[in-house]
Every structure is written in structure tokens, then in C-alpha cells.
C-alpha positions as CSV (number, residue, x, y, z in Angstrom):
1,M,36.8,-63.8,-23.4
2,A,36.6,-61.7,-20.6
3,I,36.5,-57.6,-21.2
4,M,39.6,-56.0,-19.8
5,A,38.9,-52.8,-17.8
6,A,41.1,-51.0,-19.7
7,E,39.0,-51.7,-22.8
8,L,35.8,-50.7,-21.1
9,H,35.0,-47.2,-21.6
10,F,31.6,-45.4,-20.7
11,D,30.3,-42.2,-21.8
12,L,27.2,-40.6,-19.5
13,T,24.0,-41.3,-20.6
14,L,21.6,-38.3,-20.4
15,Y,18.0,-37.1,-19.9
16,P,15.6,-38.0,-21.6
17,E,17.4,-41.1,-23.0
18,P,14.6,-43.8,-22.8
19,I,17.2,-46.5,-20.6
20,L,16.6,-44.1,-18.0
21,R,13.0,-44.9,-17.4
22,K,13.4,-48.3,-17.3
23,Q,13.4,-50.5,-14.4
24,A,17.1,-52.2,-14.4
25,D,17.5,-56.2,-14.6
26,P,19.1,-58.2,-11.7
27,V,22.8,-59.0,-12.5
28,T,23.2,-62.8,-12.9
29,A,27.1,-63.5,-13.3
30,F,29.8,-62.3,-10.8
31,D,32.2,-62.7,-13.3
32,A,35.7,-60.6,-15.0
33,D,32.8,-58.7,-17.0
34,L,31.1,-57.8,-13.8
35,K,34.4,-56.2,-12.3
36,A,35.5,-54.6,-15.6
37,T,32.1,-53.0,-15.5
38,I,32.5,-52.1,-12.2
39,A,36.0,-50.4,-12.5
40,A,34.7,-48.4,-16.0
41,M,31.6,-47.3,-13.6
42,F,34.0,-46.1,-11.1
43,E,36.3,-44.7,-14.0
44,R,33.4,-42.4,-15.4
45,M,32.0,-41.5,-12.1
46,V,35.6,-39.9,-10.9
47,A,36.1,-38.3,-14.6
48,S,32.5,-36.7,-14.3
49,K,33.1,-35.7,-10.7
50,G,30.3,-37.5,-9.3
51,V,30.0,-39.5,-5.9
52,G,27.3,-41.9,-7.3
53,L,26.7,-43.7,-10.7
54,A,24.0,-46.5,-11.5
55,A,24.4,-48.5,-14.5
56,P,21.6,-47.1,-16.5
57,Q,23.5,-43.6,-16.6
58,V,26.2,-45.5,-18.5
59,G,23.4,-47.2,-20.9
60,L,23.4,-50.7,-19.0
61,K,20.1,-52.0,-17.8
62,L,21.6,-53.6,-14.9
63,R,21.4,-53.4,-11.0
64,I,24.4,-52.2,-10.4
65,L,25.7,-48.9,-8.6
66,V,28.9,-47.7,-7.3
67,L,29.5,-44.5,-5.2
68,N,32.4,-43.0,-3.2
69,P,31.2,-40.1,-0.7
70,T,34.8,-38.8,-0.1
71,G,37.0,-39.4,-3.3
72,E,39.4,-41.6,-1.3
73,K,39.7,-45.2,-2.8
74,A,39.1,-46.9,0.3
75,D,35.5,-45.7,0.5
76,D,34.5,-47.0,-2.9
77,L,31.2,-49.0,-2.5
78,V,29.6,-51.3,-5.1
79,L,25.8,-52.4,-4.4
80,V,25.2,-55.0,-7.0
81,N,21.0,-56.2,-7.2
82,P,20.3,-53.9,-4.2
83,T,17.3,-54.1,-2.4
84,I,16.2,-51.0,0.0
85,T,14.5,-52.8,2.6
86,A,13.9,-50.1,5.1
87,R,14.0,-46.4,5.0
88,G,13.9,-44.3,8.1
89,G,15.1,-41.4,10.8
90,P,14.1,-37.7,9.9
91,D,13.5,-36.4,6.1
92,T,16.4,-34.2,5.3
93,M,16.5,-31.7,2.3
94,F,19.1,-31.6,0.2
95,D,20.6,-29.7,-3.0
96,E,21.2,-32.9,-5.3
97,G,22.5,-33.1,-8.7
98,C,22.5,-35.6,-11.0
99,L,25.2,-36.7,-13.7
100,S,22.5,-37.3,-16.5
101,F,21.4,-33.9,-15.8
102,P,24.5,-31.8,-16.0
103,G,24.2,-28.4,-14.1
104,I,20.7,-29.1,-12.6
105,Y,20.4,-29.1,-9.3
106,A,17.0,-29.2,-7.1
107,E,16.1,-29.6,-3.0
108,I,15.1,-33.1,-2.7
109,K,13.6,-34.5,0.4
110,R,14.8,-38.3,1.7
111,P,15.0,-39.9,4.8
112,D,18.3,-39.8,6.6
113,R,18.6,-43.9,7.0
114,C,18.2,-47.1,4.6
115,T,19.1,-50.4,5.0
116,V,20.1,-52.2,2.4
117,T,20.5,-55.8,0.9
118,A,23.1,-56.2,-2.1
119,F,25.9,-57.9,-3.3
120,D,29.5,-56.9,-3.7
121,G,31.5,-57.3,-7.1
122,D,32.5,-60.8,-6.1
123,G,29.2,-61.9,-5.1
124,N,29.3,-61.5,-1.3
125,K,26.3,-60.6,0.5
126,I,26.0,-57.4,2.0
127,E,23.1,-56.0,4.6
128,R,24.0,-52.6,6.2
129,E,22.3,-49.7,7.5
130,F,23.6,-46.3,5.6
131,D,22.5,-43.0,7.3
132,G,23.2,-39.2,6.2
133,F,25.3,-38.5,2.9
134,V,25.6,-41.9,1.8
135,S,22.4,-42.9,2.6
136,R,21.2,-40.2,0.3
137,I,23.4,-41.1,-2.4
138,I,22.3,-44.9,-2.3
139,Q,18.6,-43.6,-2.4
140,H,19.5,-41.3,-5.1
141,E,21.0,-44.1,-7.3
142,Y,18.9,-46.5,-6.5
143,D,15.8,-44.2,-8.5
144,H,17.8,-44.8,-11.4
145,L,17.8,-48.6,-10.9
146,E,13.9,-47.9,-10.6
147,G,13.6,-45.9,-13.8
148,V,12.7,-42.7,-11.2
149,L,14.6,-39.5,-12.1
150,L,15.8,-36.2,-10.2
151,V,13.3,-34.6,-12.4
152,D,10.6,-36.8,-11.1
153,R,11.4,-35.9,-7.5
154,M,11.6,-31.9,-8.2
155,S,9.1,-29.6,-6.3
156,P,7.1,-27.5,-9.0
157,A,9.4,-24.4,-8.0
158,D,12.8,-26.3,-9.0
159,K,10.9,-27.5,-12.2
160,L,10.3,-24.1,-13.2
161,K,13.5,-22.7,-12.3
162,N,15.4,-25.8,-14.3
163,R,12.7,-25.3,-17.4
164,A,15.1,-24.1,-19.8
165,A,18.2,-26.6,-18.8
166,L,15.6,-29.4,-19.0
167,D,14.3,-28.4,-22.7
168,E,18.2,-28.1,-23.5
169,L,18.7,-31.3,-22.7
170,V,15.3,-32.7,-24.6
171,G,16.3,-30.8,-27.5
172,A,20.0,-32.3,-27.6
173,Y,18.2,-35.7,-27.5
174,L,15.8,-35.1,-30.2
175,S,18.5,-33.3,-32.6
176,K,20.7,-36.5,-32.1
177,Q,17.7,-38.8,-32.5
178,K,17.1,-36.8,-36.0
179,K,20.8,-36.8,-37.0
180,Q,20.7,-40.8,-36.5
181,S,17.5,-41.4,-38.3
182,A,19.2,-39.6,-40.9
183,A,22.4,-41.5,-41.3
184,Q,20.1,-44.3,-41.2
185,R,18.5,-43.7,-44.4
């Protein structure tokens, strides 16, 4: 039985949950379940006031990313099984945030352009070059599919600036693990 989009709801997966460090697996079926997953990912992204979201950020080890740089429905973009085939243009610095690192921002250097090969939610092949902010979002979300996180891209100064917030996320994770372990006994 297919999952209906209204039945599917995702919570954000926060650092340092282990799934965020794993390389995501390719999507093999372009079906109603995939469409429901994509719809629920957009719903979570919008509710969280984000511009992009990768499947590992909602606990799914799948190569799916969604984004919308403007908030206009017409600008929704889905990339399934994406591969960045080229990066180019000048390197740019930008203060990036991440839904898996709430309240944490860091200056991240990325190339201004990227070329992507992927599929849309219906299984149609996409090959496009993106630049500027959209390219940055894609590269950030693509990092999630590879198990690379915002903290990995931070300069030593940004790691120091964000140390307390990072430690708080780790503490919350460890506390949650301890409670789950106690509940299983």
C-alpha cells in the first residue's frame, strides 16, 4: 500500500546523529512512496524555514535533496540520485547555516557554479548548470548525501566561535541516547 503524503511526517535529524555521517544510498524506485517522501521533505524544509534539505537530515539514508531559494512554489527543485559532475567559477564565501545545526552559522568557501546530473521525482533525467545561491544550496545538501557536514567545512575560528553550541548538540544527543538505553532495560 502506498504511503499518502499527508500520513508522512519528518522531524529533523540533528548533529551528531550517526546517519548524518553515512553516505546515502541511491533511490531505486520512482513511485508513490518516493513522491510522498519528497512532499514530506518539502513540508519539513518549509516548516523549518530552510532553503534546502537532504534525506539524511530527516533520518533517511537516501540520495534525495530538495530546495527552494525563494519560497515560491514554482522554484521547488528535487534532485534524486544527484552527482555533481563539475564545479567552477570563482570561490565565494557565504555565511551558511544548516537545519541539522540549529542556530549555528559559519563562513564557507564554495565554487560559484556546479553542474549536476540527477533525476526528478518522476525519474526524468536532469543535467543542468547552477550558479550563485542555488549552486551553494545544492553543494551544501550534496555534502549531506556524502556524509560531509557543516562542521567539517568550518574554519578553526568558526569552530571556536560555535564550540558551545556544538557541545550543546552533542550533550543533547548523549542525553537522548542514555534515556533510550535506560528505557530498553
